[in-house]
C-alpha positions in Angstrom: -22.7 -109.8 149.9 -22.2 -111.2 146.4 -19.6 -113.6 147.7 -22.0 -115.0 150.3 -24.7 -115.5 147.7 -22.2 -117.5 145.6 -21.2 -119.6 148.5 -24.9 -120.4 149.4 -25.6 -121.3 145.7 -22.5 -123.6 145.7 -23.6 -125.2 149.0 -27.1 -125.8 147.7 -25.8 -127.4 144.5 -23.5 -129.5 146.4 -26.3 -130.7 148.7 -28.5 -131.4 145.7 -25.7 -133.4 144.0 -25.1 -135.4 147.2 -28.8 -136.2 147.5 -29.0 -137.4 143.9 -25.8 -139.4 144.0 -27.4 -142.6 145.3 -29.9 -142.5 142.5 -27.2 -142.1 139.9 -25.2 -144.8 141.5 -28.3 -147.1 141.5 -28.9 -146.4 137.8 -25.3 -147.0 136.9 -25.3 -150.2 139.0 -28.4 -151.4 137.2 -27.0 -150.6 133.8 -23.8 -152.4 134.7 -25.8 -155.3 136.1 -27.9 -155.5 132.9 -24.7 -155.4 130.7 -23.1 -158.1 132.8 -26.3 -160.2 132.6 -26.4 -159.7 128.8 -22.8 -160.6 128.5 -23.2 -163.7 130.7 -26.3 -164.7 128.7 -24.4 -164.4 125.4 -21.5 -166.3 126.9 -23.8 -169.0 128.2 -25.4 -169.2 124.8 -22.1 -169.6 123.1 -20.9 -172.2 125.6 -24.2 -174.1 125.1 -23.7 -174.0 121.3 -20.0 -175.1 121.7 -21.1 -177.9 124.0 -23.7 -179.1 121.5 -21.3 -178.8 118.5 -20.9 -181.8 116.3 -19.5 -182.5 112.9 -20.2 -184.7 109.9 -18.2 -185.7 106.8 -19.0 -185.7 103.1 -17.2 -188.1 100.7 -17.9 -189.3 97.2 -17.0 -191.7 94.4 -14.8 -194.3 96.0 -15.4 -196.7 93.1 -13.9 -199.5 95.0 -10.4 -197.9 95.1 -9.9 -199.3 98.6 -6.6 -197.7 99.7 -7.8 -194.1 99.1 -11.3 -194.8 100.4 -9.9 -196.3 103.6 -7.4 -193.5 104.0 -10.1 -190.8 103.7 -12.4 -192.6 106.2 -9.5 -193.0 108.6 -8.7 -189.2 108.3 -12.4 -188.4 108.9 -12.2 -190.5 112.0 -8.9 -189.4 113.4 -8.6 -185.7 112.2 -4.8 -185.8 112.0 -4.8 -182.8 109.6 -6.8 -180.7 112.2 -4.0 -179.0 114.0 -6.6 -177.1 116.1 -8.5 -180.3 116.9 -11.7 -178.4 116.4 -13.6 -181.0 114.4 -14.5 -184.0 116.4 -15.3 -187.5 115.0 -18.2 -187.2 112.6 -21.7 -188.1 113.9 -22.7 -189.1 110.4 -21.1 -189.5 107.0 -22.8 -188.6 103.7 -21.5 -190.4 100.6 -22.8 -188.8 97.4 -22.8 -191.8 95.1 -20.7 -194.3 93.1 -19.9 -196.5 96.1 -19.7 -199.7 94.1 -19.2 -202.4 95.1 -21.3 -201.2 98.0 -20.9 -204.3 100.2 -17.1 -203.9 100.1 -17.0 -200.1 100.7 -19.6 -200.4 103.4 -17.6 -203.1 105.1 -14.5 -200.8 105.1 -16.6 -198.1 106.7 -17.9 -200.4 109.4 -14.4 -201.8 110.1 -12.8 -198.4 110.4 -15.4 -196.7 112.6 -16.3 -199.7 114.7 -12.6 -199.9 115.5 -12.7 -196.5 117.2 -12.5 -196.5 121.0 -13.5 -192.9 121.3 -17.1 -192.9 120.2 -19.9 -194.9 118.5 -19.7 -195.4 114.8 -21.3 -192.6 112.7 -24.5 -193.1 110.7 -23.9 -193.9 107.0 -26.0 -191.8 104.6 -25.8 -192.9 101.0 -26.9 -191.0 97.9 -27.5 -193.0 94.8 -25.0 -192.5 91.9 -25.1 -193.7 88.3 -23.0 -196.7 89.2 -25.5 -198.0 91.7 -28.5 -197.3 89.6 -30.5 -199.4 87.1 -31.3 -196.2 85.2 -33.6 -197.2 82.3 -33.7 -193.5 81.4 -30.1 -193.8 80.2 -27.1 -191.8 81.5 -24.8 -190.4 78.9 -21.3 -191.3 79.9 -22.4 -193.7 82.7 -20.9 -197.1 83.4 -22.5 -200.5 83.3 -22.1 -203.5 85.5 -18.9 -205.0 86.7 -19.7 -208.7 86.5 -17.5 -211.3 84.8 -16.1 -209.8 81.7 -18.0 -206.6 82.3 -16.6 -203.6 80.5 -17.1 -200.1 81.6 -19.1 -198.2 79.1 -17.4 -195.5 77.1 -17.8 -192.1 78.8 -18.7 -189.1 76.8 -15.5 -187.4 77.8 -13.4 -190.2 76.5 -12.5 -191.7 79.8 -14.2 -195.0 79.3 -11.9 -198.1 79.7 -12.6 -201.7 78.9 -12.2 -204.2 81.7 -12.9 -207.3 79.7 -13.7 -208.7 76.3 -17.5 -208.8 76.9 -20.1 -207.4 79.1 -22.6 -204.5 79.1 -21.8 -201.1 77.9 -22.4 -198.1 80.2 -25.7 -196.6 80.8 -26.1 -194.6 77.7 -22.4 -194.9 77.0 -21.4 -193.2 73.8 -18.1 -195.0 73.1 -17.7 -198.4 71.4 -15.0 -199.3 73.9 -16.2 -202.0 76.3 -19.5 -202.5 74.4 -20.9 -206.0 74.8 -20.9 -208.5 71.9 -23.5 -210.8 73.5 -26.5 -210.9 75.8 -26.8 -208.2 78.4 -25.0 -205.7 76.1 -27.7 -203.0 76.5 -27.0 -199.3 76.8 -28.8 -199.4 80.2 -26.5 -202.1 81.6 -28.9 -205.0 81.2 -29.2 -208.1 83.3 -27.6 -210.6 80.9 -24.3 -212.4 81.5 -21.7 -210.0 82.8 -24.4 -207.4 83.5 -25.5 -206.1 86.8 -27.8 -203.5 88.1 -25.0 -201.0 88.3 -22.5 -203.5 89.7 -22.4 -206.7 91.7 -20.8 -207.7 94.9 -17.0 -207.7 95.2 -17.4 -211.2 96.6 -18.7 -212.4 93.3 -22.2 -213.0 94.7 -24.4 -211.7 91.9 -27.4 -211.8 94.3 -26.0 -208.9 96.2 -27.0 -206.0 94.1 -26.1 -202.4 95.0 -29.5 -200.9 95.1 -31.0 -203.7 97.1 -28.1 -203.6 99.5 -28.5 -199.9 100.0 -32.2 -200.0 100.5 -32.5 -203.1 102.7 -29.3 -202.8 104.7 -28.1 -199.3 104.8 -31.1 -196.9 104.5 -33.2 -199.3 106.6 -30.6 -198.9 109.4 -30.7 -195.1 109.5 -32.4 -194.0 112.7 -35.7 -192.2 112.0 -35.1 -191.9 108.2 -38.2 -190.8 106.3 -38.4 -192.1 102.8 -40.1 -190.7 99.8 -42.0 -194.0 99.5 -41.7 -197.4 101.3 -38.7 -198.7 99.3 -37.4 -195.3 98.1 -33.7 -194.4 97.8 -34.7 -190.8 98.5 -35.1 -189.9 102.2 -34.3 -187.4 104.9 -32.6 -187.8 108.2 -32.6 -185.5 111.2 -29.8 -185.1 113.7 -30.0 -182.4 116.4 -30.6 -179.1 114.5 -29.7 -180.5 111.1 -31.8 -182.2 108.4 -30.1 -184.0 105.5 -32.1 -184.7 102.4 -30.6 -187.4 100.1 -32.0 -187.6 96.6 -31.9 -190.4 94.1 -31.7 -188.9 90.6 -31.5 -192.2 88.7 -34.0 -194.9 89.4 -37.0 -193.0 88.2 -39.0 -192.0 91.3 -37.3 -188.6 92.0 -35.4 -188.4 88.7 -33.5 -190.1 85.9 -30.1 -189.5 84.3 -29.0 -187.5 87.3 -31.8 -184.9 86.8 -34.3 -184.4 89.7 -37.8 -184.3 88.2 -40.9 -182.4 89.2 -42.0 -185.1 91.6 -38.6 -185.2 93.3 -38.6 -181.4 93.5 -42.0 -181.3 95.1 -41.1 -183.9 97.7 -37.8 -182.1 98.5 -39.7 -178.8 99.1 -42.1 -180.6 101.4 -39.2 -182.1 103.2 -37.8 -178.6 103.7 -41.0 -176.9 104.8 -42.1 -179.7 107.1 -38.9 -179.5 109.1 -39.7 -178.5 112.7 -38.5 -175.2 114.2 -35.7 -177.0 115.9 -34.0 -177.6 112.6 -31.7 -174.7 111.8 -29.8 -176.1 108.9 -30.9 -178.2 105.9 -28.3 -179.9 103.6 -29.1 -181.6 100.2 -27.2 -184.5 98.8 -27.3 -186.0 95.3 -24.8 -187.4 92.8 -24.7 -185.3 89.6 -24.0 -181.6 90.3 -26.3 -178.9 89.2 -23.3 -176.8 88.0 -20.5 -179.2 87.0 -16.9 -178.2 86.7 -14.0 -180.2 85.3 -15.8 -183.3 83.9 -19.3 -184.4 83.0 -20.0 -180.9 81.8 -23.0 -181.8 79.7 -24.4 -184.8 81.4 -25.0 -183.8 85.0 -28.1 -182.2 86.5 -27.6 -179.4 83.9 -28.5 -181.8 81.1 -32.1 -180.5 81.7 -31.6 -176.8 82.4 -35.3 -176.2 83.0 -35.6 -178.8 85.7 -32.2 -177.8 87.2 -33.2 -174.1 87.3 -36.6 -174.9 88.8 -35.0 -177.0 91.5 -32.4 -174.4 92.4 -34.9 -171.5 92.4 -37.0 -173.6 94.8 -34.0 -174.0 97.1 -33.2 -170.3 96.9 -36.8 -169.6 98.1 -35.8 -171.5 101.3 -32.3 -170.2 101.6 -32.8 -169.2 105.2 -32.7 -172.9 106.1 -31.1 -174.6 103.1 -27.3 -174.0 103.6 -25.5 -176.2 101.1 -25.9 -178.9 98.4 -23.3 -181.7 98.2 -22.6 -183.8 95.1 -20.0 -185.9 93.4 -19.7 -187.5 89.9 -17.1 -185.3 88.3 -14.2 -186.6 90.6 -13.1 -183.0 90.8 -13.5 -180.9 93.9 -15.3 -177.6 93.4 -17.1 -175.0 95.5 -19.5 -172.5 94.1 -22.2 -170.2 95.6 -25.1 -169.7 93.2 -28.0 -167.3 93.4 -29.1 -167.3 89.8 -29.0 -170.8 88.2 -29.6 -169.4 84.7 -26.9 -166.7 85.0 -23.7 -166.6 83.0 -21.5 -167.3 86.0 -23.3 -170.4 87.1 -23.1 -171.8 83.5 -19.6 -170.9 82.6 -17.5 -174.0 83.3 -14.4 -171.9 83.9 -16.1 -169.7 86.6 -16.6 -170.4 90.2 -19.2 -167.8 91.4 -19.6 -166.6 94.9 -22.9 -164.8 94.7 -24.2 -163.1 97.8 -27.5 -164.6 98.8 -26.8 -167.8 97.0 -26.6 -171.4 98.2 -23.3 -173.3 98.2 -22.8 -176.3 95.8 -19.9 -178.3 96.9 -18.7 -181.2 94.7 -16.8 -183.4 97.1 -14.4 -184.7 94.5 -13.4 -188.3 94.8 -11.9 -190.6 97.5 -9.4 -192.1 95.1 -10.8 -192.0 91.6 -9.8 -188.4 90.8 -6.4 -186.8 90.5 -6.5 -186.2 94.3 -8.2 -187.9 97.3 -10.6 -185.3 98.6 -13.4 -185.0 101.2 -14.8 -182.4 103.5 -16.1 -182.0 107.0 -18.7 -179.7 108.4 -19.0 -178.6 112.0 -22.3 -177.3 113.3 -22.1 -175.0 116.3 -25.6 -173.8 117.0 -26.6 -171.5 114.1 -23.0 -171.3 112.8 -21.5 -173.7 110.3 -17.8 -174.3 109.6 -16.5 -176.1 106.5 -13.1 -177.6 105.9 -11.9 -179.5 102.9 -9.0 -182.0 102.9 -6.7 -183.3 100.2 -4.2 -186.0 99.9 -2.4 -188.0 97.2 -4.2 -191.2 96.2 -3.1 -194.3 97.8 -2.5 -195.9 101.2 -1.7 -193.8 104.3 -1.1 -190.6 102.3 -1.1 -187.6 104.7 -4.0 -185.2 104.3 -3.7 -181.4 104.5 -6.4 -178.7 104.7 -7.2 -177.5 101.2 -9.6 -174.7 102.1 -12.1 -173.6 104.8 -15.0 -171.2 105.1 -18.0 -170.6 107.3 -21.6 -169.4 107.5 -22.0 -167.3 110.6 -25.3 -166.2 111.9 -25.1 -162.5 112.8 -28.6 -162.0 113.9 
């Protein structure tokens, strides 16, 4: 009797299980289908991001050293050092100052990229350096014009060198070397004989002045560039999901002596907050670094710590969109990530902080005027950013190698 009851219970359970099996199968199928759909959606999203990926390059301080400048531009175009061929030809090139003589360096750029059969030439985005600027505010350790007999003003770090018997001293130069004995010998690089507003054309045509050339020929040609004012050297440029803000810290509107002033800071913040929702990444470019390393330790943006700190704190308040600041001036490549601009690490010249929650400052080094020829490339892949720095010996056709690479990955 007991055995029969057990058999009946088993049969009832079996029948119940069989009746519920299609439902379980349906639920399992739905879950599998949902998982597959989510995976496919994620894969499609990644494929879309990869398909829309693009790169840009950051260079600085060519100073008319043609062989190294040309070599860096050629590597940026061809990517021979990229064994994985991940970084395509740059869509735009940001040059963070000291491009003098600008007509010659710009001609090199146009020749190299217009000679590419693979894609259109990238957009050239200049940032004003002390060599381009007529900085009446003075720049300790800056250089004056390079007209006939023009001497480079003495630098505060002892690297000033005379190029001729006369000519203007550097903008605020502290050394007697290269100081003018005649007209035009003003600390601000005056317009007398041998002087120039930060340097004259390599062709010897004194009517071609760097700032005018940059304003009227280069910035005027940037598609959709929005300037701080009608003739401003400060502007921003949008490309796909990126906004680049280029700041002039010398000619007075946004700053002098490499220090971004309150007006420049307010305009920069407006340029950040006004960016449409389609802009995922904002990059800032200016010449004198906020946290210098190697050279120009006392006469970069940190020459006015109050303005520097206020500017950096403003950027930190928008760190969800502001991803990196690029600069030059020191001729020494350096990468830092700073959260607290007044902190000990940020202001210790021998320390390279990597502070969680901070913003990267990358000094691009120099394309020929430093101990090494350096530049970097940035690839945007949706909300992810990949950085790669390259280094070569100075000179013609020197091979580049990858110096370092890092990334900012969106894990949301």
